[in-house]
N, C-alpha and C positions, 0 to 999 in steps of 0.2 A: 490627481485628487491629492491636495497635503491633507498632513494627518492632524485634527485637531489638537489646541491645548492637552486635553484632557485624555489624549487615546494613551492606549495600553499596549505594549509591545509583546505580541506573540511568538512570533519567528525571527533570528536574529538572521543575516544573512546567508553564513554556511550554511545555515537548515535547508533555505529557500532554496539555494545552491545544489545541494542534493538531491532535495526532493525533484525538482525541476531536470535534474539529470537523468535521477531514475527514470523518472516517467520516458523522457525520449528513449532509450535502452529497454522499458520494458515494452513499447509499441513495436520499436524495432525488432525483438524477440519474439514477439508474439505474431508479428504477421511473417516473420519468416519462418516460424515453426508452424502455424497454420497452413502455409503451403505445402507441408508435406503430409498434414492429418488428414487432408481430404480430397480427392481429384477435384471438387468443385473449386478449392481455395488454392489449386497450384499456381492461378494466374498472378499470385502475390510475388512469384518468383520474378518479375519483370522490375519490380521496386529494388531488384538489389542486382540486377546482371545478367538472370538465366537460373536456372537451378543447381547448378554446379556451384556457383559464387554463393548462392543462397546455403547449401548445406555447406558451406566451406566457412561461412559467416555466423550461421544461427550460434555456435556453440559460444563464440567469441562474445558476441551480444549476450546471451544470456549468463556470460562471466561477468559482464559489464554493469548489469542489470544485479547481479547479487552484491557486485562490489556494492554500488551506491545506495541497495537496499540494508546491505549490514553495517556502512557508514553510518547513514542518517541512524538505524535502529538502535548503533552504541549509543547517541546522544539522545534518543527518544524512551529506550527500555524502562529505566527509573519510573518514568512518568504512567508507566503504562500497567505497574503491580495492580492487580486487582483486590480488594480489600471487603470488609463487610460493607460497608455503603453502598460499594458497586453492585454487590449482588441482590440487595435491596430493590437497588435501580433498575436492574436488569426485571422485576419483579414488577415495575411500574413504567416496563418500556413503551406498554399498550397506549398508555396517557401523554405519553413524550409525542408519539405518533401520530397522535390526535391533537397535536399543538399545545397539550396543558403540563409542561414543563414545570410547572407549580406542585402538581399531584407527585412529583418522583421527588427523591434525595436530592440535594445540592450537589450536582457535578465540579469536579477539580479541572483540572487542567485539561484532563480527555475527561469524559462520560465513560461509563462500562460499555458501550455498543462501541465505542472507537477501541475500546482496551481490548475486546473479542475481536474486534477485527486487525488489528495490530500483530497479535499472537497466530491467528487465522494466516494470515501473510507471509509471518515468520513459518510455520508451520511446511507452508506450501512453498517457499524458497528452501528452505533444506530438501525437500522432499524434492525437487527439481535438479538443484548442487549434485546431490547422491545420486541419483539414476541417469543425468544427464552423464557423467563420465564413465557410466556403465555401456554404453554403446559410442562412444567417442572413440571414433579409430583413428590411430593406431594404437591410442590408449588403453580400448576393449578389447584387444588381439590374444586372446588366448582364455579368454574368460569363457563359463559353460554357455552354451547356447541357451538354456534353460532361463538362467539367471538375466541375461541380455535381454530375452524377450519380457521378462516379468518387471524388468526396469524399463522398458519400454512402453508397458501398458501403465506403470504408476507414474512413467513422466505426462503422459497424457492427460493422465487423472489430475495429474495437481498444475499441470497449466490452465485445465478446464477452471478448475476450484480457485487457481488466481487472477483467471480470467474475469470470473463472475466477483468475486470481490472486488476487485477494481473497479468492475463497471459498477456497485452498488456503493463504493467510495466517492465516486463522478458523481453518481446522482444524488448523495446524502450533502455534497461537498455544494451543489447546484441549490438542494433543496434548505440547507440553514445558510442562510443569507450573511454575508460579510466574510466567510470562509475562504472563497476564492481571494477576494482580495487581501486577504491574511497572510495566503502564500505568496501572495505575488507582492506586496507591498510591506509586509511584517507586522501590523499593526491593526488592532480591533478598539471599536467604538466601546466606552466604558460602559453603554448600555447595553450592547450586544454582550461583553462577558459579562455583565450582572444577569441577563435573562438567560445565557446558554450553559456558564459555567460557573453560579454564582460563590461555591467554594474558593475556586479560582482568584474570581475577583477580589473576595475578602481579603486571603493571603498577599495578592498582590499590593491592594491597599495599604494592608499593615504593615509591608514592607516599604512603603513611601515610592 
């Protein structure tokens, strides 16, 4: 579908590329990690050539996921700073979920819910990165066994949190029409922008 003449660019090419590369590494890292999380999911190792290869590849897939997340995050973090308007938006979030966005303060480029999601994802990603090194052999050789066990537990907690947050992100992307197209093609209609992110729409209009 070609962009209409009054379309608004939401994401440039590099943002979209980083996002989809991140998505690929997320699913590969998640599946390879789940294979060792519980015996019922061990069959996922067949996607990676067996248990040994899965164990070898998982930390590198995790590093790839972290790289693309922070590469994208460095471009997005300043749009995700939470202010007083966002706190008022959170108090009216139940109206938004009911389809009455007009009862919430006008959202900027990202609404408060998206900003909270961004920082929770960042927290989980940092947790995965820090704990993963604690039991990645041979890097972890010589560390106290108590620390390794604690890091393994925290790694699992962060992984579950990340997976649940991404599931919510995917659901909301389909729930909010045009969000998928924005990340696929880079643009949204002026009507969508004015309805979902009115403050951002007005800012774009003012800048011409």
